[in-house]
N, C-alpha and C positions, 0 to 999 in steps of 0.2 A: 235515537240518542242525540242527534243534532239539535232538535228543539230544546231538550233538557239542558244541554251544554250551553246553548245560546242564552236561555233564560237565566241560568246560573251565572254566566259571565256578566250579563246586564245587571243582575242583583248585586254582584260584588262591586262593579263599577259605580253603581248608584250609591252604595254605602261608603265607598272610598271617597267619592266626591263630596258627600255630606260630612265627611270627617268622622263618621262613627265606625270606621273599619280601617285598619292599617295592616298591610301584609306582615305576617310574622317573620318572614325571611327577607333579608335585604336582597334587592334585585341582582346584586353583584356576587351573591353566594355561589360557590361551585356546585355542580351536581353531586348527588350522593346516591349510591346504589343500595344503601341499607342504613340501619340505625348505628349510632355511635356506641359501640359496645364497651367503651371506657366509662360510659355513664349508666348503661343499662345492662340488665341480664334477664334471661327468660325466667319467669316465675316458676319455682320448683313444682307448683301445683298444675302447671300447664301440661297437658298430655298429648300435644300435637307436634312436638319437636319444634323445628324452626318455622314451620308453616303457620299461618294464621288460620288455617283450616277453613271452616265455614262461619267464622265469627262475624266479621264485617261490622261490628258495632260502631267503629269510628266512621266508616263510610255512611252507614244508615243515619247516624246522628246528625251528620252535616248534609244529608241528602245529596250525596255525591252523584253528579250526572254520569260519571264513568263506571258506576257499579251497575251491573246488569240486574234489573229488578227481579226477573224470574229465577235466576240461578244464584245471585249474590256475588258472582265472579267479577273481578276487576278487569275492565276492558283496556286499562292503561298500564297494567303491570309491566315494570321495567322499560317503559317508554320514555320519551323526552319529557312528557308531562310528569310522570312518576318520579324521575330523577331530579328534576329542577324544582319541583314544588314540594308541598308538605308530605306527600305519600312516602317518598324514599327516606325522609328524615324522621318521620313519626315513630315513637314519641321522643321528644327532646327534653321533657321536664315532667315532674310529678303532677303538675297542674294539668298537663295534657292527658296523662294516664287517668287522672280522676275525672276530668271533663267527659272523656269518652268511655269511661268505665271499662278500660282495657284489662282483660284477665291475663294476657300473655306476658306483659312486661312489668318489671319492678326496677326501681333505681338502685344502683350499687351503693353500698354504704361505705 
């Protein structure tokens, strides 16, 4: 996992320095342990309750270095990384739901 995480970090830093990537979350944002349920709700067609089950589409699409390749399980679930970065906040917009083809979440109307 360490080589994947190191490579991922270098790629993000490279794109950030080239100005073709900007972090979607301000560095001063507080940690979050879950989605903002005032904006989102679980899709009525989702059959796995509150769990993401074995979906992992968002992690696979961004080639997350913290997703175990063999099992698809998150190695960072509810960790410092998960709470401070995108994982604990995802999704925060319809654009993110669409980008990662997330079947679990829908925006509240």
